[in-house]
Every structure is written in structure tokens, then in C-alpha cells.
C-alpha positions in Angstrom: 23.0 -42.2 -88.5 19.4 -41.4 -89.5 18.7 -37.8 -90.2 15.5 -35.9 -89.4 14.3 -36.0 -92.9 14.4 -39.8 -92.7 12.7 -39.9 -89.3 9.9 -37.8 -90.7 9.1 -40.6 -93.2 8.7 -43.3 -90.5 5.0 -44.2 -90.2 5.3 -47.6 -88.6 7.3 -49.1 -85.7 11.0 -48.7 -86.1 14.0 -50.0 -84.2 17.4 -48.3 -84.0 20.5 -50.0 -82.5 22.8 -47.0 -82.8 22.5 -43.3 -82.0 19.6 -41.3 -83.1 20.6 -37.7 -83.8 17.8 -35.3 -84.7 18.7 -31.8 -85.7 15.4 -30.5 -87.1 11.8 -30.7 -86.1 10.4 -34.2 -85.8 6.9 -35.4 -84.9 6.3 -38.8 -83.4 2.8 -40.2 -83.6 3.6 -43.3 -81.6 5.8 -44.2 -78.6 9.5 -43.6 -78.3 11.2 -46.4 -76.3 14.9 -46.2 -75.2 16.3 -49.5 -73.9 19.6 -49.3 -72.1 20.6 -46.0 -73.6 20.5 -42.3 -72.8 18.0 -39.7 -74.0 19.7 -36.4 -74.8 18.1 -33.3 -76.2 20.6 -30.7 -77.3 24.3 -30.8 -76.5 26.6 -33.8 -76.1 25.4 -37.2 -75.3 26.2 -38.2 -71.6 28.0 -41.3 -70.8 26.9 -43.7 -68.1 23.7 -45.5 -68.0 20.1 -44.8 -67.2 20.6 -41.0 -67.4 18.1 -38.6 -68.8 19.2 -35.2 -70.0 16.8 -32.7 -71.5 18.1 -29.2 -72.1 21.1 -27.4 -73.4 24.3 -28.4 -71.6 22.4 -30.7 -69.2 24.6 -33.5 -67.9 27.3 -32.2 -70.3 30.2 -33.3 -68.1 29.0 -36.7 -67.1 31.6 -39.4 -67.2 30.6 -42.4 -65.0 27.5 -41.2 -63.2 24.4 -43.2 -63.6 20.6 -42.9 -62.9 20.7 -39.1 -63.2 17.8 -37.0 -64.5 18.5 -33.5 -65.8 15.8 -31.4 -67.3 16.5 -27.8 -68.2 19.2 -25.6 -69.5 22.5 -26.4 -67.8 20.9 -28.8 -65.3 23.6 -31.0 -63.8 26.0 -29.6 -66.4 29.1 -30.1 -64.2 28.2 -33.5 -62.9 30.8 -36.1 -63.6 30.4 -39.1 -61.2 27.4 -38.2 -59.2 24.7 -40.8 -59.0 20.9 -40.8 -58.8 20.5 -37.0 -58.9 17.4 -35.3 -60.2 17.6 -31.8 -61.5 14.6 -30.1 -63.0 14.9 -26.5 -64.0 17.4 -24.1 -65.6 20.7 -24.3 -63.8 19.5 -26.7 -61.2 22.4 -28.6 -59.7 24.6 -26.7 -62.2 27.9 -27.1 -60.3 27.3 -30.6 -58.9 30.3 -32.9 -59.7 30.4 -36.1 -57.7 27.6 -35.7 -55.2 24.7 -38.2 -55.4 21.1 -38.5 -54.4 20.2 -34.8 -54.7 16.9 -33.6 -55.9 16.5 -30.1 -57.3 13.3 -28.9 -58.8 13.1 -25.3 -59.9 15.3 -22.7 -61.6 18.8 -22.5 -60.1 17.9 -24.8 -57.3 21.1 -26.3 -55.7 23.0 -24.3 -58.4 26.3 -24.1 -56.5 26.2 -27.6 -55.0 29.4 -29.5 -55.7 29.8 -32.5 -53.4 26.8 -32.0 -51.0 24.7 -35.2 -51.1 21.1 -36.2 -50.3 19.7 -32.7 -50.6 16.2 -31.9 -51.7 15.4 -28.5 -53.2 12.0 -27.7 -54.6 11.2 -24.1 -55.7 13.1 -21.5 -57.6 16.5 -20.7 -56.1 16.0 -23.2 -53.3 19.4 -24.2 -51.7 21.0 -22.2 -54.5 24.3 -21.4 -52.7 24.7 -24.9 -51.1 28.2 -26.3 -51.9 29.2 -29.3 -49.8 26.4 -29.5 -47.2 24.3 -32.7 -47.2 21.0 -34.0 -46.0 19.1 -30.7 -46.5 15.5 -30.3 -47.5 14.3 -27.0 -49.0 10.8 -26.6 -50.4 9.7 -23.1 -51.5 11.0 -20.2 -53.4 14.5 -19.3 -52.3 14.3 -21.5 -49.3 17.8 -22.1 -47.8 19.0 -19.9 -50.6 22.3 -18.9 -48.9 23.2 -22.2 -47.3 26.7 -23.3 -48.1 27.9 -25.9 -45.6 25.0 -26.2 -43.1 23.6 -29.7 -43.0 20.6 -31.6 -41.7 18.4 -28.6 -42.5 14.7 -28.6 -43.4 13.1 -25.5 -44.9 9.5 -25.5 -46.1 8.1 -22.2 -47.4 8.9 -19.2 -49.4 12.3 -17.7 -48.2 12.4 -20.1 -45.3 16.0 -20.2 -43.8 17.0 -17.9 -46.7 20.2 -16.5 -45.1 21.3 -19.7 -43.5 25.0 -20.4 -44.3 26.5 -22.9 -41.9 23.8 -23.4 -39.3 22.9 -27.0 -38.8 19.9 -29.1 -37.7 17.4 -26.3 -38.3 13.7 -26.8 -39.2 11.8 -23.9 -40.7 8.3 -24.3 -42.0 6.4 -21.3 -43.3 6.9 -18.3 -45.5 10.0 -16.3 -44.4 10.5 -18.7 -41.4 14.0 -18.1 -40.0 14.7 -15.9 -42.9 17.8 -14.2 -41.4 19.3 -17.2 -39.7 23.0 -17.6 -40.7 24.9 -19.9 -38.3 22.3 -20.6 -35.6 21.6 -24.3 -35.3 19.3 -26.8 -33.8 16.3 -24.5 -34.2 12.7 -25.5 -35.1 10.5 -22.8 -36.6 7.0 -23.4 -37.8 4.8 -20.6 -39.1 5.0 -17.6 -41.4 7.7 -15.2 -40.3 8.5 -17.4 -37.3 12.0 -16.7 -36.0 12.4 -14.4 -39.0 15.3 -12.4 -37.6 17.3 -15.2 -35.9 20.9 -15.1 -37.0 23.1 -17.1 -34.5 20.6 -18.2 -31.9 20.6 -22.0 -31.2 18.2 -24.6 -29.9 15.1 -22.4 -30.2 11.6 -23.7 -31.0 8.9 -21.4 -32.5 5.5 -22.5 -33.6 3.0 -19.9 -34.9 2.7 -16.8 -37.1 5.5 -14.3 -36.2 6.5 -16.4 -33.2 10.1 -15.4 -32.1 10.1 -13.0 -35.0 12.8 -10.7 -33.7 15.0 -13.2 -32.1 18.6 -12.8 -33.3 21.2 -14.4 -31.0 19.2 -15.8 -28.1 19.1 -19.6 -27.6 17.0 -22.1 -25.8 13.6 -20.4 -26.3 10.3 -22.1 -26.9 7.5 -19.9 -28.5 4.2 -21.6 -29.4 1.3 -19.4 -30.7 0.5 -16.5 -32.9 3.2 -13.8 -32.3 4.4 -15.6 -29.2 7.7 -13.9 -28.1 7.5 -11.8 -31.3 9.9 -9.1 -30.2 12.5 -11.2 -28.4 16.0 -10.4 -29.5 18.6 -11.8 -27.1 16.5 -13.1 -24.2 17.3 -16.8 -23.7 15.7 -19.9 -22.1 12.2 -18.4 -22.3 9.0 -20.4 -22.9 6.0 -18.6 -24.4 3.0 -20.8 -25.0 -0.2 -19.1 -26.3 -1.4 -16.3 -28.5 1.0 -13.4 -28.1 2.6 -14.9 -25.0 5.7 -13.0 -24.0 5.1 -10.9 -27.2 7.1 -7.8 -26.1 10.0 -9.6 -24.4 13.3 -8.4 -25.8 16.3 -9.3 -23.7 14.8 -11.0 -20.6 15.7 -14.6 -20.0 14.3 -17.6 -18.0 10.6 -16.6 -18.3 7.8 -19.1 -18.7 4.5 -17.7 -20.0 1.6 -20.1 -20.8 -1.7 -18.7 -21.9 -3.4 -16.0 -24.2 -1.2 -12.8 -23.9 0.5 -14.2 -20.8 3.4 -11.8 -19.9 2.5 -9.8 -23.0 4.3 -6.6 -22.1 7.4 -8.0 -20.4 10.5 -6.5 -22.0 13.6 -7.0 -19.9 12.4 -8.7 -16.7 13.4 -12.4 -16.2 12.7 -15.3 -14.0 8.9 -15.0 -14.3 6.5 -17.9 -14.5 2.9 -17.2 -15.6 0.1 -19.6 -16.5 -3.3 -18.3 -17.5 -5.2 -15.9 -19.8 -3.4 -12.6 -19.7 -1.5 -13.6 -16.6 1.1 -10.9 -15.9 -0.1 -9.0 -19.0 1.2 -5.5 -18.1 4.5 -6.6 -16.5 7.4 -4.9 -18.1 10.4 -5.0 -15.8 9.2 -6.9 -12.8 11.1 -10.1 -12.2 10.9 -13.3 -10.2 7.1 -13.4 -10.3 4.8 -16.4 -10.3 1.3 -15.7 -11.7 -1.1 -18.7 -12.0 -4.7 -18.0 -13.1 -7.0 -16.0 -15.3 -5.6 -12.4 -15.4 -3.4 -13.1 -12.4 -1.1 -10.2 -11.9 -2.6 -8.6 -15.0 -1.8 -4.9 -14.4 1.6 -5.2 -12.7 4.2 -3.2 -14.5 7.3 -3.3 -12.2 6.0 -5.6 -9.5 8.6 -8.2 -8.6 8.9 -11.4 -6.5 5.1 -11.8 -6.2 3.3 -15.1 -6.2 -0.4 -14.9 -7.3 -2.5 -18.0 -7.6 -6.2 -17.9 -8.6 -8.8 -16.2 -10.8 -7.6 -12.5 -11.1 -5.3 -12.9 -8.2 -3.3 -9.6 -7.9 -5.0 -8.3 -11.0 -4.3 -4.6 -10.4 -0.9 -4.8 -8.9 1.4 -2.1 -10.3 4.7 -1.8 -8.3 3.9 -3.8 -5.2 6.6 -6.5 -4.4 7.0 -9.7 -2.5 3.3 -10.4 -2.2 1.7 -13.9 -2.0 -2.0 -14.1 -3.0 -3.8 -17.5 -3.2 -7.5 -17.8 -3.8 -10.3 -16.2 -5.8 -11.8 -19.0 -7.9 -15.4 -17.6 -7.9 -15.8 -15.5 -11.0 -18.5 -13.4 -9.3 -15.9 -12.1 -6.8 -12.7 -10.1 -7.3 -9.6 -12.2 -7.2 -7.3 -12.6 -4.2 -5.5 -9.3 -3.7 -7.0 -8.0 -7.0 -7.4 -4.4 -5.8 -3.9 -4.0 -4.3 -1.8 -1.7 -6.4 1.4 -0.6 -4.6 1.0 -2.6 -1.5 3.9 -4.9 -0.7 4.9 -8.0 1.4 1.3 -9.1 1.9 0.2 -12.7 2.3 -3.4 -13.4 1.5 -5.1 -16.8 1.6 -8.7 -16.7 0.2 -10.7 -14.3 -1.9 -10.0 -11.1 0.0 -9.4 -8.5 -2.7 -7.5 -5.9 -0.7 -10.4 -3.7 0.3 -13.1 -5.6 2.0 -14.7 -5.9 5.4 -13.4 -2.5 6.5 -9.8 -3.5 5.7 -8.0 -1.5 3.0 -4.4 -2.6 2.3 -4.3 -1.6 -1.3 -1.2 0.7 -0.7 -0.1 -0.6 2.6 2.4 -3.3 3.4 3.2 -6.4 5.6 -0.2 -7.9 6.3 -1.3 -11.5 6.5 -5.0 -12.0 5.7 -6.9 -15.3 6.1 -10.3 -14.9 4.3 -13.2 -17.0 3.2 -14.5 -17.6 -0.3 -16.5 -14.4 -0.3 -13.4 -12.3 0.6 -14.4 -11.6 4.2 -11.3 -11.3 6.4 -11.5 -14.0 9.2 -8.0 -13.6 10.6 -5.6 -10.7 10.1 -2.0 -10.0 11.1 -1.5 -6.3 10.5 1.8 -4.6 9.9 2.4 -4.0 13.6 2.1 -7.7 14.4 -1.3 -7.5 15.9 -3.6 -10.4 15.3 -7.3 -9.5 14.5 -10.2 -11.9 14.4 -13.6 -10.9 13.1 -12.5 -7.2 12.6 -10.3 -5.2 10.3 -8.9 -2.5 12.7 -7.6 -2.3 16.2 -10.4 0.1 17.1 -11.8 -1.2 20.3 -15.3 0.0 19.3 -15.3 -2.4 16.4 -16.7 -5.9 17.1 -14.0 -8.6 17.2 -10.8 -9.7 18.9 -7.3 -8.1 18.8 -4.2 -9.5 20.3 -1.3 -7.1 20.5 2.1 -8.8 21.1 4.4 -5.8 20.8 4.5 -2.0 20.4 2.1 0.3 22.4 -0.4 -1.9 24.2 1.7 -5.0 23.6 0.8 -8.2 25.2 -2.9 -7.2 25.4 -6.2 -8.8 24.4 -9.0 -6.6 23.1 -12.5 -8.1 22.6 -15.6 -6.3 21.4 -19.1 -7.8 20.8 -22.3 -6.3 19.5 -25.4 -7.2 21.4 -23.7 -10.3 23.0 -21.4 -11.1 25.8 -17.7 -10.4 25.1 -16.3 -13.0 27.4 -17.5 -15.5 30.0 -15.4 -16.2 33.1 -16.7 -18.8 35.5 -15.7 -19.7 39.1 -17.1 -22.8 40.7 -17.9 -23.5 44.3 -16.8 -20.5 46.5 -17.0 -16.7 46.4 -13.8 -14.8 45.7 -11.8 -13.4 42.8 -12.8 -14.3 39.3 -10.4 -12.0 37.5 -7.2 -10.9 39.2 -5.0 -7.9 38.2 -1.3 -7.8 38.8 1.6 -5.3 38.5 5.0 -6.9 38.4 3.3 -10.1 39.5 1.9 -8.3 42.6 -1.9 -8.3 43.0 -3.4 -4.8 42.7 -7.1 -5.6 42.4 -9.7 -8.1 41.5 -13.2 -8.7 40.2 -15.0 -11.4 41.9 -18.2 -12.7 43.5 -19.8 -11.9 46.9 -23.0 -13.9 47.8 -24.2 -13.9 44.3 -23.2 -10.3 43.6 -20.4 -8.6 41.7 -17.5 -7.3 43.8 -14.7 -5.1 42.5 -11.8 -3.4 44.4 -8.5 -3.5 46.0 -7.8 -3.9 49.8 -10.3 -1.8 51.8 -11.5 0.2 48.8 -14.1 -1.8 47.0 -17.7 -1.9 45.8 -20.4 -4.4 46.0 -23.1 -4.3 43.4 -26.0 -5.4 45.6 -28.7 -6.7 43.3 -31.4 -7.2 46.0 -31.2 -3.5 47.0 -30.6 -2.6 44.4 -27.6 -0.6 45.6 -23.9 -0.1 45.2 -22.0 0.3 48.5 -18.5 0.2 49.9 -17.0 -3.2 50.8 -13.4 -4.4 51.2 -12.0 -7.3 49.3 -12.2 -9.6 52.3 -16.0 -9.3 52.1 -16.7 -6.8 54.9 -19.0 -3.9 54.5 -17.5 -0.4 55.0 -19.7 2.3 56.7 -18.5 5.9 56.7 -14.9 4.9 56.0 -14.5 5.3 52.3 -14.4 8.7 50.5 -15.7 9.4 47.1 -12.8 11.5 45.6 -10.1 13.5 47.4 -9.5 17.1 48.1 -6.8 17.0 45.4 -8.6 14.6 43.1 -12.3 15.5 42.8 -15.0 14.2 40.6 -16.4 16.8 38.2 -20.2 16.4 37.8 -22.7 14.2 39.6 -25.9 13.4 37.8 -28.8 12.2 40.0 -32.4 11.7 39.3 -33.1 11.9 43.1 -31.7 14.0 45.9 -28.6 14.2 48.0 -28.6 13.6 51.8 -26.2 16.0 53.5 -25.2 15.7 57.1 -27.8 13.0 57.9 -30.2 10.5 56.5 -33.5 12.2 57.3 -35.9 14.0 54.9 -34.7 17.4 56.2 -31.2 16.6 55.0 -32.3 15.9 51.5 -31.5 18.3 48.7 -33.5 17.2 45.7 -33.3 20.1 43.1 -30.9 22.7 41.8 -31.4 24.6 38.5 -30.0 27.6 36.6 -31.4 29.3 33.5 -32.9 32.3 31.7 -36.5 33.6 31.5 -38.2 36.3 29.5 -39.9 38.9 31.7 -42.9 40.4 29.9 -45.1 43.5 30.6 -48.8 43.0 30.5 -51.4 45.8 30.8 -55.0 46.0 29.4 -55.2 47.9 26.2 -51.6 48.6 26.0 -48.7 47.3 23.7 -45.0 47.5 24.4 -41.9 47.9 22.4 -38.7 46.6 24.2 -35.3 48.1 24.1 -34.1 45.7 26.8 -35.8 42.5 28.0 -34.0 39.6 29.7 -33.9 37.6 32.9 -32.0 34.9 34.8 -33.0 32.5 37.6 -31.5 30.1 40.2 -33.6 27.4 41.9 -32.3 25.6 45.0 -34.7 23.1 46.3 -38.0 25.0 46.2 -36.4 28.4 46.6 -36.3 30.6 43.4 -34.2 33.7 42.9 -35.4 35.5 39.6 -33.6 38.6 38.1 -35.1 40.9 35.4 -34.0 43.9 33.3 -36.7 45.8 31.3 -36.8 49.0 29.2 -39.8 49.5 26.9 -42.0 52.2 25.4 -45.8 51.9 25.7 -48.6 52.7 23.3 -52.3 52.5 23.5 -54.0 52.8 27.0 -51.5 53.9 29.6 -53.9 54.2 32.6 -54.2 50.6 33.6 -52.2 48.4 35.9 -48.8 47.1 34.6 -47.5 43.7 35.7 -44.4 41.5 34.8 -45.4 38.0 33.8 -43.8 34.7 32.7 -41.9 33.9 35.9 -39.8 30.7 35.4 -41.8 28.8 38.1 -45.3 29.2 39.5 -45.2 30.3 43.2 -46.2 28.0 46.0 -49.6 28.2 47.6 -48.9 29.5 51.1 -52.5 30.0 52.2 -53.2 33.6 53.0 -49.5 34.6 52.9 -48.4 36.3 49.7 -44.9 35.9 48.4 -43.0 39.1 49.1 -39.3 39.5 48.6 -36.8 41.3 46.4 -35.6 44.7 45.4 -36.2 46.9 42.4 -34.4 49.9 40.9 -36.8 52.0 38.9 -35.7 55.1 36.9 -39.2 56.7 37.4 -40.2 59.0 40.4 -41.8 56.3 42.5 -40.3 53.7 44.9 -41.4 50.3 43.7 -42.0 47.1 45.8 -42.6 43.8 44.1 -45.2 41.2 45.2 -46.0 37.7 44.0 -49.3 36.2 45.0 -49.8 32.5 45.8 -49.9 30.1 43.0 -48.9 32.8 40.5 -46.3 33.6 37.8 -46.9 37.4 37.9 -45.1 40.2 39.7 -47.2 43.1 40.9 -45.5 46.4 41.6 -46.7 48.8 44.4 -45.7 52.4 44.6 -44.3 54.3 47.6 -45.2 51.7 50.2 -48.9 52.1 49.5 -51.5 50.0 47.7 -51.2 52.1 44.6 -50.0 50.0 41.7 -47.6 50.8 38.8 -49.5 52.1 35.8 -48.6 52.2 32.1 -47.9 55.9 32.1 -45.5 55.4 35.0 -43.1 53.1 33.3 -43.1 54.4 29.7 -39.4 54.5 28.6 -38.3 53.8 32.2 -35.8 51.2 33.4 -37.1 48.5 35.6 -34.3 46.4 37.1 -34.5 44.0 40.1 -34.9 40.5 41.5 -37.5 38.6 43.5 -37.2 35.6 45.9 -40.0 33.2 46.2 -40.9 29.5 46.8 -42.0 27.5 43.9 -44.9 25.2 44.0 
């Protein structure tokens, strides 16, 4: 044996065939070559061949194991028969006895491993608690730290799969990925904090930062994207693909969300399928929905059993259920059904948004709408079963067609047109009925043609619209004219008002039988006297005109100022009197509160009443009527 003091004197090449034991400090200026032996620094020399042990107690227990490398205090210290192990770091593979093909790099890596084989641990404390499990790979500080018997595991990243004990076939890549997992198996987690809280959940796949972060016991989930399914705890068989897809889901199962923040707010609702940017974003508890398209079903919170397909289809739905909206691909328009909030059980095909073309079904239910690409309703089945074409309401004044199959007005067709014919009915060859009306299959009337004119009626009561007259006259439905046999109204069923621009022939057809005018109204009787002015306490009048005959009433009470010695007349009659040559109009009666008896007179072609006193030619003066009542009426012919 050569001591250190001797080695220190070697300045040229030297060969040693025995054991070189160095206890002090030695400096080698050239190469140190070991052929077929074992290098051991500190502690006992290991047996076997091709072993390297550097560190106190490293490979201390080796008996027959070969091809092992142990670097660090107590590295592979318990190894006896294990082969081809590499342990670098204090306490790495410390308890390994017979296991082979393990690689441990880092302090206390694979420290508890005894018989587990083919494990790779890189990073301080990686796979520290592993005992008999094999075929594991842990890269990162404390990755797979707690694993004991779980096998076929891959952990890459700080604290990845830290708590795993017996779970098998897991893959965790990223800092803290699957940190809490204990017995869950067949999971794949890629991304920082991905599947962090998983404990016993199996067969989950998570790719992205915080993806499936809160999952604990749920299985069969797929989360791909930043924070995809972050809050899921026990919800199973979900697929979240996209940034924050299904982020808030906790216990709901069987959801599929594909797209940026798709089904973002869903918590406990299951059986939803959404594809598209923020599709179903606000849905919390609504289940059995299918949303396909950009922001389809975006605002729905509790809406359920809806199917929305297209750009922003059903965007603002809140609690509406059982709707089907398909359409809305033009981004300049609202999506199909996008304005409907609480409305339910609608079916929309096209870009109709729920409030277009006069049709507002945002909070209504049970409509079917066929619309064009601009959202205009072209065909509508309303919630009463009516079918509407070209209109949004059953209002007959609105242009379009309505078919009513049931309810009030059931079995009816309503058609309205603006500035155009509503319907065309054509009869070829002969005159007769064009449209026939029946009650209990018995004919009750008809509209038809008569020698080129329109005829309408039933039995002997009918009218012909005679274009050549022009005139409308009675005619039966057999085509015979009726003269003096048809009444207009009955004693118990009278017409109300009759509006004529001409006259009425009564009792005959001659000019003497014609009544051509009747009128009622008010007029304002007014005093007039030269040099005088009047202040009225009462001043009103009424008139009736029948033909040319006028009956005018007046009521006057006034005080006079100024000149009171001149003639006083009443002017402003409602009609100018007729010109009866030398005959003046004279009729009427007057009550006067003065001392004179008064007689009224109207001259030809005049609207003035002159008052004479006491049957003489003396006229009424201003002084006579001051503060006196003048009440009366006159009868005259109008011009």
C-alpha cells in the first residue's frame, strides 16, 4: 500500500496493481486511469466491477452489483445486488438494495427506493418516497416526491405529481402539475398547475396553465387551454378545449366546450355542447344545450335544451328553454334569435333576431319563424297555430296573408295588400258565380259576373254594379232586375245616416219630388247702427235649412253707447235671402222687452233683419233697444 506521502512524490507516470489508499491531500498533475477496478472516495471499497463511488458511505453495502455510479454522501449506500444504477446527490437511491437501472440526480432523489427499477429522478427530492414502483420518470424539484408503489409515471416540473402515492400511468408536465394526485391513474397533465388538486380522478387529460386545476375525484375529463376547466372538482366526462373553456365548471358532467371561454360560467349544468368563441359563456345551470357559433347562447344563465347554430345565435337568452335557432352568419346583422331573452320553444331558421319586421317574440313562446339573411320574417307560425306570410301579426290591416286553422276565426284565410290586388279570381266563358258562400254546405250567397258587371247577393236580394250608368240597382241572383220590390232597411233594422252629394226623390221621380238640401247650425246675430257701439250680455242664434227654406232664431241683450238715434238692424243671417222681385221676405215673430211691438222684415237678396214698430213704417232705433231683450225667429227663402 502506498501512502499519501509517497503519492505526493510521484512526478512521472506510475502504475499500481493493488489498492491505492489515500488518506491525506493529494494533487495529481496528470491523468488517473483505473482499469478493471473501482474508484472509491471515503468509506469502504465496493465489491463488484465497473462501479464508481464518490462520497461518504456511497455504495457501502454493495456485494455483487456492477456498473453502478454513486456520487454523493450515502448515495446508493444500501445497494447490494442492484445493477447499472446512477445516483448523484446526497442520499440519492439511499435505500436501494437489489433494484437496477435507476437514475437519481439530486439530493435525496429516490431516497426510499428499495426494489423499484428503471426509475429516473432528476431534481432535489424527486421520487424521494418511491419504494418498489418501477418505470417512473421524475424531473424537477420534489416531483413525484410521495410516490411509493405507483408505476409508469412521468413527472416533469417542480412539484409535479408531488403527492402521488399509488396512482399509475400518470403524466404531469409543468410546475405543480397534478400536485395533489394520490391514487388517480391514467391522467395526462401538461402545464403549470394543471390538474393541481386531482387526488383520485382517473383518465383525465389537461393541457394548459391551471387547466383542470381544482379537479379532485372526477374522471374522463379533457381540458386543453389556459385555465380550461380550472374550477372543476367532481364533474366527469367533460371536454374543455380553448382558453378558459368550462372554467367555472365544478360538478357538472358530460359537457363539451370548444372555443375561447366557451361555457365559461357553467357550474353544475351537464350535457351541454358548445363550439365557438364564448359560446354559452354565461350559462350556469342550464343543461342539454347545443351552441355552435361565435357567442352563440352567450348570455344564457339557466336556459336549457336549446340548440343555437350561427354567429351570435341566441346571444342574449337568459332563461328561455327548448329553442332552436339556426342562422345569422352575416356579422353586420344580429344573430338568429339573438334578442330573445326569456322566450321559449321557438324555432327560427334564418337571421331573424327576435324583434324584426314588426314581430317581437323576445319574451313570448311557441313560434316558428322562417326568415331571410337580413332577418326579415318570410313565414311565421305563431303560438296560436296561425300561419303568417309577409306580415308579423294577424291584424287584417297589415299587408300579408294569414291562415287560421284553429281557435277564434279558425279555418280562415286573411289577405291584405297595399296598393295592389289582394286576390284574383277568374271565371271563363259564362256569367254566374265567381265566389260562392256556404253555411253547413248550403249556398247562402255569391259574388259573380253579370254582362261584364259585378253582381252580389242571395236569392231575390242582390245588387248589380252597373258600370255603364254608372249605377247600383237591385237585381236577383238569377239575373233579373228588381223594380220597387227591394227595401233598403227594415222598420226594425234601419240604416243610421245617409250621406249624399245630390238629392233624394220622395214619392216620385220628378224634380218636384227632389229634396236636395238639409242643414242645421249656429249663427251670430249682430246689431248694427250708425255711430253706435254695443256691449252684449247675450248673443247667440240657431238655424235650420230644408231645401231653400230657412228658419233662423236669435237671442240678444246689449247696452248701447255713442249715437242712439239711428236705425238698428240685426245682421249676419246664415244665408242671403232669395231675390223674389218686388216681394220682400216677411215672416217670424219677436218678443221685445221694450214698449213697442216689433215686426221683422228681410229684404230681397239680403242678410239683414229690419225691425218695424207698432205695425207702422217706424223702425227700431238705438235708444229703443238699450238693455232690452230681443228674442225671436224669422222664416225666409235662401237664394
